[in-house]
C-alpha positions as CSV (number, residue, x, y, z in Angstrom):
1,X,0.0,0.0,0.0
2,X,1.4,3.4,-0.9
3,X,2.2,6.0,1.8
4,X,-0.6,8.3,0.8
5,X,-3.1,5.4,1.0
6,X,-1.7,4.3,4.4
7,X,-2.1,7.8,5.7
8,X,-5.6,8.0,4.3
9,X,-6.5,4.6,5.8
10,X,-5.3,5.6,9.2
11,X,-7.2,8.9,9.1
12,X,-10.3,7.2,8.0
13,X,-10.0,4.7,10.9
14,X,-9.5,7.6,13.4
15,X,-12.5,9.4,12.0
16,X,-14.7,6.3,12.2
17,X,-13.7,5.6,15.8
18,X,-14.5,9.2,16.8
19,X,-17.8,9.2,15.0
20,X,-18.8,5.8,16.6
21,X,-18.6,7.4,20.0
22,X,-21.1,10.1,19.0
23,X,-23.5,8.3,16.7
24,X,-25.4,5.0,16.7
25,X,-24.0,2.2,14.6
26,X,-27.0,2.2,12.3
27,X,-26.6,5.9,11.6
28,X,-25.7,6.8,7.9
29,X,-22.6,8.6,9.2
30,X,-21.2,5.3,10.3
31,X,-22.1,3.6,7.0
32,X,-20.5,6.5,5.2
33,X,-17.3,6.3,7.3
34,X,-17.1,2.6,6.7
35,X,-17.5,3.3,3.0
36,X,-14.4,5.5,3.1
37,X,-12.5,2.6,4.6
38,X,-13.4,0.3,1.9
39,X,-12.8,2.7,-0.9
40,X,-9.4,3.9,0.5
41,X,-7.7,5.9,-2.2
42,X,-7.0,9.6,-2.6
43,X,-9.1,10.0,-5.7
44,X,-12.2,8.8,-3.9
45,X,-11.4,11.2,-1.0
46,X,-11.3,14.2,-3.4
47,X,-14.5,13.0,-5.1
48,X,-16.3,12.7,-1.8
49,X,-15.1,16.0,-0.4
50,X,-16.0,17.8,-3.6
51,X,-19.5,16.2,-3.5
52,X,-19.9,17.2,0.1
53,X,-18.9,20.8,-0.7
54,X,-21.3,21.1,-3.6
55,X,-24.2,19.7,-1.5
56,X,-23.4,22.0,1.4
57,X,-23.4,25.0,-1.0
58,X,-26.8,24.1,-2.3
59,X,-28.2,23.3,1.2
60,X,-26.7,25.7,3.8
61,X,-27.1,24.5,7.3
62,X,-27.3,20.8,6.3
63,X,-25.7,18.2,8.5
64,X,-23.3,15.5,7.6
65,X,-26.1,13.0,8.1
66,X,-28.1,14.8,5.4
67,X,-25.2,14.6,3.0
68,X,-24.6,10.9,3.8
69,X,-28.2,10.1,3.0
70,X,-28.0,12.0,-0.2
71,X,-24.7,10.4,-1.3
72,X,-25.6,6.9,-0.5
73,X,-29.0,7.1,-2.1
74,X,-27.3,8.5,-5.2
75,X,-25.4,5.3,-5.5
76,X,-28.8,3.4,-5.5
77,X,-30.2,5.5,-8.3
78,X,-28.6,3.3,-11.0
79,X,-31.8,1.4,-11.9
80,X,-33.4,3.0,-15.0
81,X,-36.9,4.4,-14.6
82,X,-39.8,2.5,-16.2
83,X,-41.2,5.5,-18.1
84,X,-44.2,3.4,-19.3
85,X,-45.5,3.2,-15.7
86,X,-44.3,6.5,-14.3
87,X,-47.0,9.2,-14.3
88,X,-49.2,7.2,-16.6
89,X,-46.6,7.1,-19.3
90,X,-46.8,10.8,-19.9
91,X,-43.7,12.7,-18.8
92,X,-42.9,16.4,-19.3
93,X,-39.4,17.1,-20.8
94,X,-38.1,19.3,-18.0
95,X,-36.9,17.5,-14.8
96,X,-38.5,20.3,-12.7
97,X,-41.9,19.7,-14.3
98,X,-41.4,16.0,-13.9
99,X,-40.8,16.3,-10.2
100,X,-43.9,18.5,-9.7
101,X,-46.0,16.1,-11.7
102,X,-44.8,13.1,-9.6
103,X,-45.5,15.0,-6.4
104,X,-48.9,16.2,-7.6
105,X,-50.0,12.7,-8.6
106,X,-48.9,11.3,-5.3
107,X,-50.8,13.9,-3.4
108,X,-53.9,13.3,-5.6
109,X,-53.7,9.6,-4.9
110,X,-53.2,10.4,-1.2
111,X,-56.4,12.4,-1.2
112,X,-58.3,9.7,-2.9
113,X,-57.1,7.0,-0.5
114,X,-57.8,9.4,2.4
115,X,-61.5,9.5,1.5
116,X,-61.7,5.7,2.0
117,X,-59.5,5.8,5.1
118,X,-61.6,8.6,6.7
119,X,-65.0,7.2,5.7
120,X,-65.5,5.3,9.0
121,X,-64.1,8.3,10.9
122,X,-67.1,10.5,10.1
123,X,-65.1,12.8,7.8
124,X,-66.1,13.0,4.1
125,X,-62.8,14.3,2.7
126,X,-59.2,14.9,3.5
127,X,-59.7,18.7,3.7
128,X,-62.0,18.3,6.7
129,X,-59.3,16.4,8.5
130,X,-56.7,18.9,7.6
131,X,-58.7,21.8,9.0
132,X,-59.6,19.9,12.2
133,X,-55.9,19.1,12.7
134,X,-55.0,22.7,12.1
135,X,-57.6,23.9,14.7
136,X,-56.2,21.5,17.2
137,X,-52.5,22.3,16.5
138,X,-53.0,26.1,16.6
139,X,-55.1,25.9,19.8
140,X,-58.4,27.8,19.1
141,X,-57.3,29.9,16.2
142,X,-59.2,32.5,14.2
143,X,-61.0,31.1,11.2
144,X,-58.7,32.9,8.8
145,X,-55.6,31.7,10.5
146,X,-56.4,28.0,10.2
147,X,-57.6,28.5,6.6
148,X,-54.4,30.2,5.5
149,X,-52.3,27.7,7.4
150,X,-53.9,24.8,5.5
151,X,-53.5,26.7,2.2
152,X,-57.2,26.9,1.3
153,X,-59.1,29.7,-0.3
154,X,-61.0,31.8,2.3
155,X,-64.4,30.9,0.8
156,X,-63.6,27.1,0.5
157,X,-62.1,27.0,4.0
158,X,-65.1,28.9,5.5
159,X,-67.6,26.4,3.9
160,X,-65.6,23.5,5.3
161,X,-65.5,25.0,8.8
162,X,-69.2,25.6,8.7
163,X,-69.7,21.9,7.7
164,X,-67.6,20.8,10.6
165,X,-69.5,23.0,12.9
166,X,-72.8,21.6,11.7
167,X,-71.5,18.1,12.4
168,X,-70.7,19.2,15.9
169,X,-66.9,18.6,15.5
170,X,-65.9,22.2,16.1
171,X,-67.5,25.2,17.8
172,X,-67.2,29.0,17.5
173,X,-66.1,30.9,20.5
174,X,-65.6,34.7,21.0
175,X,-62.2,36.2,20.4
176,X,-61.1,38.0,23.6
177,X,-58.8,40.3,21.6
178,X,-61.5,41.2,19.0
179,X,-65.2,40.9,19.6
180,X,-65.9,41.2,15.9
181,X,-64.1,37.9,15.0
182,X,-64.6,34.4,16.1
183,X,-62.3,31.6,17.1
184,X,-62.8,27.9,16.5
185,X,-62.1,25.0,18.8
186,X,-62.5,21.2,18.8
187,X,-65.5,19.8,20.7
188,X,-65.5,16.6,22.7
189,X,-67.2,14.9,19.8
190,X,-64.7,16.3,17.4
191,X,-61.8,15.2,19.5
192,X,-63.0,11.6,19.4
193,X,-63.4,11.8,15.6
194,X,-60.0,13.4,15.3
195,X,-58.2,10.7,17.3
196,X,-59.7,8.0,15.1
197,X,-58.8,10.0,12.0
198,X,-55.1,10.3,13.2
199,X,-55.0,6.5,13.4
200,X,-56.3,6.1,9.9
201,X,-54.0,8.7,8.4
202,X,-51.1,7.2,10.1
203,X,-51.9,3.8,8.5
204,X,-52.4,5.6,5.2
205,X,-48.9,7.2,5.1
206,X,-47.3,3.9,6.2
207,X,-49.1,2.1,3.5
208,X,-48.2,4.6,0.7
209,X,-44.5,4.9,1.7
210,X,-44.1,1.2,2.6
211,X,-41.4,0.7,0.0
212,X,-39.3,3.7,1.0
213,X,-36.6,3.4,3.7
214,X,-36.7,6.0,6.5
215,X,-33.5,7.5,5.2
216,X,-35.1,8.1,1.8
217,X,-38.1,9.8,3.4
218,X,-35.8,12.0,5.5
219,X,-33.8,12.9,2.5
220,X,-37.0,13.9,0.6
221,X,-37.9,16.2,3.5
222,X,-34.4,17.7,3.6
223,X,-34.5,18.5,-0.1
224,X,-38.0,19.9,-0.3
225,X,-38.5,21.6,3.0
226,X,-37.0,25.0,1.8
227,X,-39.4,25.1,-1.2
228,X,-42.4,24.4,1.1
229,X,-41.4,27.0,3.6
230,X,-40.6,29.7,1.0
231,X,-43.9,29.5,-0.9
232,X,-46.0,28.9,2.2
233,X,-44.7,32.2,3.5
234,X,-45.2,34.0,0.1
235,X,-48.7,32.7,-0.7
236,X,-50.8,35.1,1.4
237,X,-49.2,38.1,-0.4
238,X,-48.8,36.5,-3.8
239,X,-52.5,35.4,-4.1
240,X,-53.6,38.8,-5.2
241,X,-50.9,39.4,-7.7
242,X,-50.5,38.5,-11.4
243,X,-48.4,35.5,-12.2
244,X,-45.9,37.7,-14.1
245,X,-45.4,39.8,-11.0
246,X,-44.9,36.7,-8.9
247,X,-42.5,35.1,-11.4
248,X,-40.4,38.3,-11.7
249,X,-40.2,38.6,-7.9
250,X,-39.2,35.0,-7.3
251,X,-36.7,34.8,-10.1
252,X,-35.0,38.1,-9.1
253,X,-34.4,37.0,-5.5
254,X,-30.7,37.1,-4.6
255,X,-29.8,39.1,-7.6
């Protein structure tokens, strides 16, 4: 073994030992460190460090665990995609559009399966569950707060809340800070319904993501979280603007 390779191997061993004291053995960091031991040559080291730097630049604040998940999963992406089955065999040419189409179809399927899952919970559709969950999480919010938090139009959200109130799942209470507005809270009947719905929705997500490893799920969250946060924060102000205005504003950020 050449001197450079010996030095690299010793360094990798030391890093692995240090990491093992900090992380669990099933952590991707350990797997990644062991990968370095197996592939002990300087070219590989440069390749990994370069990949790490590129990933960190694109995802500021990411952890080494996030990079390890990303790198290891990249190595698994060697199997070609069956384009005849993916998105019904109709794929847009741009990868960004393809990603949005895949996510959109998954969410549509999630909503369809949710109707079946929630049927015996006393909820007619996923939107009702989402609003009830929002009311519980935000602890007696104003109607507009929970509607905007769940990203529904004000009229649609108001109709859904009225439907939930008529079913006896939520109730309106005066707003101590503003007598002109009302707050909503979960009733005892609604709490019972919601707990059953939580069980059903938990089963649904496990069913739909059954073929994904936890590390793959965590990586998806890591990669998409900034997009979700950014446009969730923008939407209340963007909804009254033209698309050209929104597009120009978004694309000029950071320039």
